N, C-alpha and C positions, 0 to 999 in steps of 0.2 A: 504493499499499499504506500501511496504517496503522502508525505507530510506537507504542510503548508509552506515549509522553508524551502523545500526542493522545488524550484521553479524550472519549467522547461525553457528552452532557448527562446521560443516565441513570446512567452510571458516576460522574460527578462528584457527582450527587445521592446515590448509594448510598455513596460515600466520605464525604460530609458527614454522612449519617445514622449511619454507624458512629462517626464522631467524636463526634457529639452523644450517642449512646447511652453511650459511654465516659464522657463528662463527666457525664451524668446519673447513671450508676452510682456514680461516684466521690463526687459531692456527696451522694447519697442515703446511702452508706455512712458518710461523715464526719459528716453532720448528724444522721441518725437514730441511728447507732451512738454518737456523741458524747453525744447527748441521753440515751440509755439509760444509758451509763456514768455521766453527771453525776448522773442521778437515783438510781442505785444508791449513788454515793458520798455524795450527800446524805442518803439513808436510813441509811447506816452511820455518818456523822457525827453525825446526830441521835441514833441509838441510843447511841453511845458517850458522848455528852455526858449522857444521862439516866442512865447507869449510876453 
């Protein structure tokens, strides 16, 4: 009988894919979201300096 700790190769690959997708989502949110926020802040700062 198989225990829960003995994972097949397919199950191990699936688990690694899930972890990889989580890392990709996190980095996308941080870098893309951070870039958008930084650009908006830059526009606001430039606008306020010109007033």
